[in-house]
N, CA, C, O and the ligand as a Tripos MOL2 file, in Angstrom:
@<TRIPOS>MOLECULE
protein
  209   207    53     0     0
PROTEIN
NO_CHARGES

@<TRIPOS>ATOM
      1 N          18.3910   82.2100  127.4390 N.3       1 MET1
      2 CA         18.5660   83.0180  126.2310 C.3       1 MET1
      3 C          20.0520   83.3620  126.0490 C.2       1 MET1
      4 O          20.7880   83.5910  127.0090 O.2       1 MET1
      5 N          20.4450   83.3870  124.8050 N.am      2 ALA2
      6 CA         21.8020   83.8240  124.4750 C.3       2 ALA2
      7 C          21.7240   85.2430  123.9120 C.2       2 ALA2
      8 O          20.6620   85.7230  123.5160 O.2       2 ALA2
      9 N          22.8710   85.8840  123.8910 N.am      3 ILE3
     10 CA         22.9230   87.2360  123.3190 C.3       3 ILE3
     11 C          23.6290   87.1670  121.9630 C.2       3 ILE3
     12 O          24.7460   86.6620  121.8550 O.2       3 ILE3
     13 N          22.9780   87.6680  120.9690 N.am      4 ASP4
     14 CA         23.6120   87.8140  119.6550 C.3       4 ASP4
     15 C          24.7790   88.7960  119.8180 C.2       4 ASP4
     16 O          24.5690   89.9690  120.1290 O.2       4 ASP4
     17 N          26.0090   88.3100  119.6080 N.am      5 PRO5
     18 CA         27.1540   89.1850  119.8780 C.3       5 PRO5
     19 C          27.2610   90.3690  118.9200 C.2       5 PRO5
     20 O          27.9490   91.3460  119.2170 O.2       5 PRO5
     21 N          26.5980   90.2920  117.7930 N.am      6 VAL6
     22 CA         26.7160   91.3680  116.8080 C.3       6 VAL6
     23 C          25.7630   92.5120  117.1210 C.2       6 VAL6
     24 O          26.1760   93.6690  117.1920 O.2       6 VAL6
     25 N          24.4790   92.1870  117.3100 N.am      7 CYS7
     26 CA         23.4950   93.2560  117.4920 C.3       7 CYS7
     27 C          22.9720   93.3340  118.9190 C.2       7 CYS7
     28 O          22.1730   94.2120  119.2470 O.2       7 CYS7
     29 N          23.4380   92.3870  119.7920 N.am      8 LYS8
     30 CA         23.0910   92.3900  121.2200 C.3       8 LYS8
     31 C          21.6370   92.0140  121.5110 C.2       8 LYS8
     32 O          21.1600   92.1930  122.6310 O.2       8 LYS8
     33 N          20.9450   91.5020  120.5170 N.am      9 MET9
     34 CA         19.5810   91.0360  120.7600 C.3       9 MET9
     35 C          19.6040   89.7210  121.5300 C.2       9 MET9
     36 O          20.5540   88.9450  121.4220 O.2       9 MET9
     37 N          18.5570   89.4800  122.3030 N.am     10 GLU10
     38 CA         18.4120   88.1700  122.9300 C.3      10 GLU10
     39 C          17.9260   87.1720  121.8910 C.2      10 GLU10
     40 O          17.0130   87.4500  121.1130 O.2      10 GLU10
     41 N          18.5620   85.9920  121.8980 N.am     11 VAL11
     42 CA         18.2210   84.9630  120.9200 C.3      11 VAL11
     43 C          17.9610   83.6600  121.6660 C.2      11 VAL11
     44 O          18.7650   83.2470  122.5010 O.2      11 VAL11
     45 N          16.8490   83.0210  121.3680 N.am     12 ASP12
     46 CA         16.5410   81.7210  121.9520 C.3      12 ASP12
     47 C          17.3940   80.6690  121.2470 C.2      12 ASP12
     48 O          17.3580   80.5420  120.0230 O.2      12 ASP12
     49 N          18.1630   79.9150  122.0420 N.am     13 GLU13
     50 CA         19.0490   78.9120  121.4430 C.3      13 GLU13
     51 C          18.2940   77.9170  120.5700 C.2      13 GLU13
     52 O          18.8390   77.4140  119.5870 O.2      13 GLU13
     53 N          17.0440   77.6300  120.9230 N.am     14 ALA14
     54 CA         16.2720   76.6190  120.2020 C.3      14 ALA14
     55 C          15.7680   77.1240  118.8480 C.2      14 ALA14
     56 O          15.4960   76.3260  117.9510 O.2      14 ALA14
     57 N          15.6460   78.4210  118.7020 N.am     15 THR15
     58 CA         15.0670   78.9520  117.4740 C.3      15 THR15
     59 C          15.9990   79.9360  116.7720 C.2      15 THR15
     60 O          15.5640   80.6880  115.9000 O.2      15 THR15
     61 N          17.2640   79.9330  117.1420 N.am     16 ALA16
     62 CA         18.2080   80.8810  116.5390 C.3      16 ALA16
     63 C          18.2530   80.7050  115.0250 C.2      16 ALA16
     64 O          18.2310   79.5820  114.5220 O.2      16 ALA16
     65 N          18.3160   81.8110  114.3120 N.am     17 ALA17
     66 CA         18.3380   81.7670  112.8450 C.3      17 ALA17
     67 C          19.6660   81.2360  112.3360 C.2      17 ALA17
     68 O          19.7500   80.6810  111.2410 O.2      17 ALA17
     69 N          20.7020   81.4150  113.1460 N.am     18 ALA18
     70 CA         22.0210   80.9560  112.7290 C.3      18 ALA18
     71 C          22.8920   80.7760  113.9620 C.2      18 ALA18
     72 O          22.7130   81.4680  114.9650 O.2      18 ALA18
     73 N          23.8270   79.8520  113.8830 N.am     19 THR19
     74 CA         24.7880   79.6650  114.9700 C.3      19 THR19
     75 C          26.1830   79.5840  114.3770 C.2      19 THR19
     76 O          26.3650   79.2830  113.1970 O.2      19 THR19
     77 N          27.1630   79.8630  115.2310 N.am     20 SER20
     78 CA         28.5390   79.7900  114.7810 C.3      20 SER20
     79 C          29.3850   79.2910  115.9410 C.2      20 SER20
     80 O          29.1610   79.6750  117.0880 O.2      20 SER20
     81 N          30.3520   78.4390  115.6470 N.am     21 GLU21
     82 CA         31.2710   77.9920  116.6780 C.3      21 GLU21
     83 C          32.6000   78.6800  116.4810 C.2      21 GLU21
     84 O          33.1270   78.7620  115.3720 O.2      21 GLU21
     85 N          33.1270   79.1720  117.5840 N.am     22 PHE22
     86 CA         34.4350   79.8190  117.5280 C.3      22 PHE22
     87 C          35.1780   79.4850  118.8020 C.2      22 PHE22
     88 O          34.6850   79.7390  119.9010 O.2      22 PHE22
     89 N          36.3730   78.9090  118.6570 N.am     23 GLU23
     90 CA         37.2010   78.5220  119.7990 C.3      23 GLU23
     91 C          36.4060   77.7050  120.8170 C.2      23 GLU23
     92 O          36.5110   77.9250  122.0230 O.2      23 GLU23
     93 N          35.6180   76.7660  120.3170 N.am     24 GLY24
     94 CA         34.9250   75.8330  121.1830 C.3      24 GLY24
     95 C          33.6350   76.3380  121.7840 C.2      24 GLY24
     96 O          32.9650   75.5940  122.5000 O.2      24 GLY24
     97 N          33.2680   77.5630  121.5200 N.am     25 GLN25
     98 CA         32.0440   78.1320  122.0640 C.3      25 GLN25
     99 C          31.0460   78.3670  120.9380 C.2      25 GLN25
    100 O          31.4110   78.7490  119.8260 O.2      25 GLN25
    101 N          29.7790   78.1270  121.2550 N.am     26 THR26
    102 CA         28.7400   78.3570  120.2620 C.3      26 THR26
    103 C          28.0980   79.7210  120.4830 C.2      26 THR26
    104 O          27.7750   80.0940  121.6110 O.2      26 THR26
    105 N          27.9210   80.4430  119.4140 N.am     27 TYR27
    106 CA         27.2670   81.7540  119.4530 C.3      27 TYR27
    107 C          25.9890   81.6900  118.6320 C.2      27 TYR27
    108 O          25.9100   80.9700  117.6370 O.2      27 TYR27
    109 N          25.0020   82.4430  119.0580 N.am     28 TYR28
    110 CA         23.6710   82.4060  118.4380 C.3      28 TYR28
    111 C          23.3440   83.7620  117.8420 C.2      28 TYR28
    112 O          23.6750   84.8100  118.3970 O.2      28 TYR28
    113 N          22.6820   83.7100  116.6930 N.am     29 PHE29
    114 CA         22.4060   84.9440  115.9500 C.3      29 PHE29
    115 C          20.9330   85.0490  115.5930 C.2      29 PHE29
    116 O          20.2480   84.0450  115.3920 O.2      29 PHE29
    117 N          20.4670   86.2750  115.5190 N.am     30 CYS30
    118 CA         19.0610   86.5180  115.2080 C.3      30 CYS30
    119 C          18.7980   86.3480  113.7170 C.2      30 CYS30
    120 O          17.6590   86.1300  113.3040 O.2      30 CYS30
    121 N          19.8440   86.4450  112.9170 N.am     31 ALA31
    122 CA         19.6760   86.3850  111.4680 C.3      31 ALA31
    123 C          20.9780   85.9300  110.8210 C.2      31 ALA31
    124 O          22.0560   86.1370  111.3790 O.2      31 ALA31
    125 N          20.8830   85.3110  109.6480 N.am     32 PRO32
    126 CA         22.1030   84.8710  108.9510 C.3      32 PRO32
    127 C          23.0830   86.0170  108.7020 C.2      32 PRO32
    128 O          24.2950   85.8040  108.6700 O.2      32 PRO32
    129 N          22.5660   87.2140  108.5280 N.am     33 GLY33
    130 CA         23.4390   88.3590  108.2910 C.3      33 GLY33
    131 C          24.3560   88.6410  109.4740 C.2      33 GLY33
    132 O          25.5150   89.0160  109.2940 O.2      33 GLY33
    133 N          23.8290   88.4580  110.6960 N.am     34 CYS34
    134 CA         24.6450   88.6870  111.8820 C.3      34 CYS34
    135 C          25.7540   87.6390  111.9850 C.2      34 CYS34
    136 O          26.8810   87.9540  112.3680 O.2      34 CYS34
    137 N          25.4260   86.3950  111.6400 N.am     35 LYS35
    138 CA         26.4450   85.3420  111.6430 C.3      35 LYS35
    139 C          27.5550   85.6780  110.6490 C.2      35 LYS35
    140 O          28.7370   85.4850  110.9350 O.2      35 LYS35
    141 N          27.1740   86.1700  109.5100 N.am     36 LYS36
    142 CA         28.1410   86.5020  108.4630 C.3      36 LYS36
    143 C          29.1140   87.5780  108.9440 C.2      36 LYS36
    144 O          30.3230   87.4950  108.7260 O.2      36 LYS36
    145 N          28.5530   88.5770  109.5960 N.am     37 VAL37
    146 CA         29.3810   89.6630  110.1220 C.3      37 VAL37
    147 C          30.3300   89.1170  111.1950 C.2      37 VAL37
    148 O          31.5100   89.4650  111.2320 O.2      37 VAL37
    149 N          29.7890   88.2560  112.0670 N.am     38 PHE38
    150 CA         30.6090   87.6730  113.1350 C.3      38 PHE38
    151 C          31.7240   86.8170  112.5580 C.2      38 PHE38
    152 O          32.8780   86.9340  112.9690 O.2      38 PHE38
    153 N          31.3800   85.9540  111.6010 N.am     39 ASP39
    154 CA         32.3700   85.0480  111.0270 C.3      39 ASP39
    155 C          33.5010   85.8010  110.3270 C.2      39 ASP39
    156 O          34.6310   85.3180  110.2600 O.2      39 ASP39
    157 N          33.1920   86.9660  109.8160 N.am     40 ALA40
    158 CA         34.2080   87.7380  109.1180 C.3      40 ALA40
    159 C          35.2400   88.3020  110.0880 C.2      40 ALA40
    160 O          36.4060   88.4800  109.7370 O.2      40 ALA40
    161 N          34.7930   88.5840  111.3210 N.am     41 GLU41
    162 CA         35.6970   89.2450  112.2780 C.3      41 GLU41
    163 C          35.2690   88.9120  113.7070 C.2      41 GLU41
    164 O          34.8930   89.8010  114.4700 O.2      41 GLU41
    165 N          35.3270   87.6180  114.0680 N.am     42 PRO42
    166 CA         34.7570   87.1950  115.3630 C.3      42 PRO42
    167 C          35.3570   87.8950  116.5690 C.2      42 PRO42
    168 O          34.6380   88.2170  117.5150 O.2      42 PRO42
    169 N          36.6470   88.1320  116.5530 N.am     43 LYS43
    170 CA         37.2890   88.6970  117.7440 C.3      43 LYS43
    171 C          36.7510   90.0910  118.0860 C.2      43 LYS43
    172 O          36.7580   90.5060  119.2450 O.2      43 LYS43
    173 N          36.2950   90.7880  117.0760 N.am     44 LYS44
    174 CA         35.7490   92.1210  117.2980 C.3      44 LYS44
    175 C          34.5250   92.0920  118.2120 C.2      44 LYS44
    176 O          34.2320   93.0650  118.9060 O.2      44 LYS44
    177 N          33.8070   90.9460  118.2010 N.am     45 TYR45
    178 CA         32.5410   90.8700  118.9200 C.3      45 TYR45
    179 C          32.6100   90.0390  120.1960 C.2      45 TYR45
    180 O          31.6520   90.0070  120.9680 O.2      45 TYR45
    181 N          33.7460   89.3620  120.4210 N.am     46 LEU46
    182 CA         33.7840   88.4000  121.5180 C.3      46 LEU46
    183 C          33.6700   89.0330  122.8860 C.2      46 LEU46
    184 O          33.0380   88.4520  123.7670 O.2      46 LEU46
    185 N          34.2410   90.1780  123.0990 N.am     47 SER47
    186 CA         34.2130   90.7730  124.4280 C.3      47 SER47
    187 C          32.7770   91.0800  124.8590 C.2      47 SER47
    188 O          32.4920   91.1740  126.0520 O.2      47 SER47
    189 N          31.8880   91.2350  123.8990 N.am     48 ALA48
    190 CA         30.5000   91.5610  124.2000 C.3      48 ALA48
    191 C          29.6290   90.3110  124.2930 C.2      48 ALA48
    192 O          28.4240   90.4140  124.5200 O.2      48 ALA48
    193 N          30.2180   89.1490  124.1230 N.am     49 ALA49
    194 CA         29.4260   87.9250  123.9680 C.3      49 ALA49
    195 C          29.5610   86.9770  125.1360 C.2      49 ALA49
    196 O          29.5050   85.7610  124.9560 O.2      49 ALA49
    197 N          29.7360   87.5030  126.3130 N.am     50 LYS50
    198 CA         29.8320   86.6350  127.4750 C.3      50 LYS50
    199 C          28.4480   86.1200  127.8750 C.2      50 LYS50
    200 O          27.6300   86.8570  128.4260 O.2      50 LYS50
    201 N          28.2100   84.8650  127.5900 N.am     51 THR51
    202 CA         26.9250   84.2820  127.9720 C.3      51 THR51
    203 C          27.1920   83.1780  128.9830 C.2      51 THR51
    204 O          28.1440   82.4120  128.8340 O.2      51 THR51
    205 N          26.3870   83.0980  129.9690 N.am     52 GLN52
    206 CA         26.5530   82.0580  130.9950 C.3      52 GLN52
    207 C          25.3640   81.1160  130.9600 C.2      52 GLN52
    208 O          25.3050   80.1680  131.7430 O.2      52 GLN52
    209 ZN         21.5610   89.9630  115.2930 Zn       53 ZN53
@<TRIPOS>BOND
     1     1     2 1
     2     2     3 1
     3     3     4 2
     4     3     5 am
     5     5     6 1
     6     6     7 1
     7     7     8 2
     8     7     9 am
     9     9    10 1
    10    10    11 1
    11    11    12 2
    12    11    13 am
    13    13    14 1
    14    14    15 1
    15    15    16 2
    16    15    17 am
    17    17    18 1
    18    18    19 1
    19    19    20 2
    20    19    21 am
    21    21    22 1
    22    22    23 1
    23    23    24 2
    24    23    25 am
    25    25    26 1
    26    26    27 1
    27    27    28 2
    28    27    29 am
    29    29    30 1
    30    30    31 1
    31    31    32 2
    32    31    33 am
    33    33    34 1
    34    34    35 1
    35    35    36 2
    36    35    37 am
    37    37    38 1
    38    38    39 1
    39    39    40 2
    40    39    41 am
    41    41    42 1
    42    42    43 1
    43    43    44 2
    44    43    45 am
    45    45    46 1
    46    46    47 1
    47    47    48 2
    48    47    49 am
    49    49    50 1
    50    50    51 1
    51    51    52 2
    52    51    53 am
    53    53    54 1
    54    54    55 1
    55    55    56 2
    56    55    57 am
    57    57    58 1
    58    58    59 1
    59    59    60 2
    60    59    61 am
    61    61    62 1
    62    62    63 1
    63    63    64 2
    64    63    65 am
    65    65    66 1
    66    66    67 1
    67    67    68 2
    68    67    69 am
    69    69    70 1
    70    70    71 1
    71    71    72 2
    72    71    73 am
    73    73    74 1
    74    74    75 1
    75    75    76 2
    76    75    77 am
    77    77    78 1
    78    78    79 1
    79    79    80 2
    80    79    81 am
    81    81    82 1
    82    82    83 1
    83    83    84 2
    84    83    85 am
    85    85    86 1
    86    86    87 1
    87    87    88 2
    88    87    89 am
    89    89    90 1
    90    90    91 1
    91    91    92 2
    92    91    93 am
    93    93    94 1
    94    94    95 1
    95    95    96 2
    96    95    97 am
    97    97    98 1
    98    98    99 1
    99    99   100 2
   100    99   101 am
   101   101   102 1
   102   102   103 1
   103   103   104 2
   104   103   105 am
   105   105   106 1
   106   106   107 1
   107   107   108 2
   108   107   109 am
   109   109   110 1
   110   110   111 1
   111   111   112 2
   112   111   113 am
   113   113   114 1
   114   114   115 1
   115   115   116 2
   116   115   117 am
   117   117   118 1
   118   118   119 1
   119   119   120 2
   120   119   121 am
   121   121   122 1
   122   122   123 1
   123   123   124 2
   124   123   125 am
   125   125   126 1
   126   126   127 1
   127   127   128 2
   128   127   129 am
   129   129   130 1
   130   130   131 1
   131   131   132 2
   132   131   133 am
   133   133   134 1
   134   134   135 1
   135   135   136 2
   136   135   137 am
   137   137   138 1
   138   138   139 1
   139   139   140 2
   140   139   141 am
   141   141   142 1
   142   142   143 1
   143   143   144 2
   144   143   145 am
   145   145   146 1
   146   146   147 1
   147   147   148 2
   148   147   149 am
   149   149   150 1
   150   150   151 1
   151   151   152 2
   152   151   153 am
   153   153   154 1
   154   154   155 1
   155   155   156 2
   156   155   157 am
   157   157   158 1
   158   158   159 1
   159   159   160 2
   160   159   161 am
   161   161   162 1
   162   162   163 1
   163   163   164 2
   164   163   165 am
   165   165   166 1
   166   166   167 1
   167   167   168 2
   168   167   169 am
   169   169   170 1
   170   170   171 1
   171   171   172 2
   172   171   173 am
   173   173   174 1
   174   174   175 1
   175   175   176 2
   176   175   177 am
   177   177   178 1
   178   178   179 1
   179   179   180 2
   180   179   181 am
   181   181   182 1
   182   182   183 1
   183   183   184 2
   184   183   185 am
   185   185   186 1
   186   186   187 1
   187   187   188 2
   188   187   189 am
   189   189   190 1
   190   190   191 1
   191   191   192 2
   192   191   193 am
   193   193   194 1
   194   194   195 1
   195   195   196 2
   196   195   197 am
   197   197   198 1
   198   198   199 1
   199   199   200 2
   200   199   201 am
   201   201   202 1
   202   202   203 1
   203   203   204 2
   204   203   205 am
   205   205   206 1
   206   206   207 1
   207   207   208 2
@<TRIPOS>SUBSTRUCTURE
     1 MET1         2 RESIDUE 1 A MET
     2 ALA2         6 RESIDUE 1 A ALA
     3 ILE3        10 RESIDUE 1 A ILE
     4 ASP4        14 RESIDUE 1 A ASP
     5 PRO5        18 RESIDUE 1 A PRO
     6 VAL6        22 RESIDUE 1 A VAL
     7 CYS7        26 RESIDUE 1 A CYS
     8 LYS8        30 RESIDUE 1 A LYS
     9 MET9        34 RESIDUE 1 A MET
    10 GLU10       38 RESIDUE 1 A GLU
    11 VAL11       42 RESIDUE 1 A VAL
    12 ASP12       46 RESIDUE 1 A ASP
    13 GLU13       50 RESIDUE 1 A GLU
    14 ALA14       54 RESIDUE 1 A ALA
    15 THR15       58 RESIDUE 1 A THR
    16 ALA16       62 RESIDUE 1 A ALA
    17 ALA17       66 RESIDUE 1 A ALA
    18 ALA18       70 RESIDUE 1 A ALA
    19 THR19       74 RESIDUE 1 A THR
    20 SER20       78 RESIDUE 1 A SER
    21 GLU21       82 RESIDUE 1 A GLU
    22 PHE22       86 RESIDUE 1 A PHE
    23 GLU23       90 RESIDUE 1 A GLU
    24 GLY24       94 RESIDUE 1 A GLY
    25 GLN25       98 RESIDUE 1 A GLN
    26 THR26      102 RESIDUE 1 A THR
    27 TYR27      106 RESIDUE 1 A TYR
    28 TYR28      110 RESIDUE 1 A TYR
    29 PHE29      114 RESIDUE 1 A PHE
    30 CYS30      118 RESIDUE 1 A CYS
    31 ALA31      122 RESIDUE 1 A ALA
    32 PRO32      126 RESIDUE 1 A PRO
    33 GLY33      130 RESIDUE 1 A GLY
    34 CYS34      134 RESIDUE 1 A CYS
    35 LYS35      138 RESIDUE 1 A LYS
    36 LYS36      142 RESIDUE 1 A LYS
    37 VAL37      146 RESIDUE 1 A VAL
    38 PHE38      150 RESIDUE 1 A PHE
    39 ASP39      154 RESIDUE 1 A ASP
    40 ALA40      158 RESIDUE 1 A ALA
    41 GLU41      162 RESIDUE 1 A GLU
    42 PRO42      166 RESIDUE 1 A PRO
    43 LYS43      170 RESIDUE 1 A LYS
    44 LYS44      174 RESIDUE 1 A LYS
    45 TYR45      178 RESIDUE 1 A TYR
    46 LEU46      182 RESIDUE 1 A LEU
    47 SER47      186 RESIDUE 1 A SER
    48 ALA48      190 RESIDUE 1 A ALA
    49 ALA49      194 RESIDUE 1 A ALA
    50 LYS50      198 RESIDUE 1 A LYS
    51 THR51      202 RESIDUE 1 A THR
    52 GLN52      206 RESIDUE 1 A GLN
    53 ZN53       209 GROUP 0 **** ****
């Protein structure tokens, strides 16, 4: 599972509502709205988005 960096929800990579690539890393979102927020200001959310 990945963590939605915006709302911190767990998101299944296979069924994520939206994804975004930033600096070579893929981020997964629970909803298109979260992707939109992330894309507008990705750096604000990156420190919380450490997924292994
Ligand atoms: Zn979300």
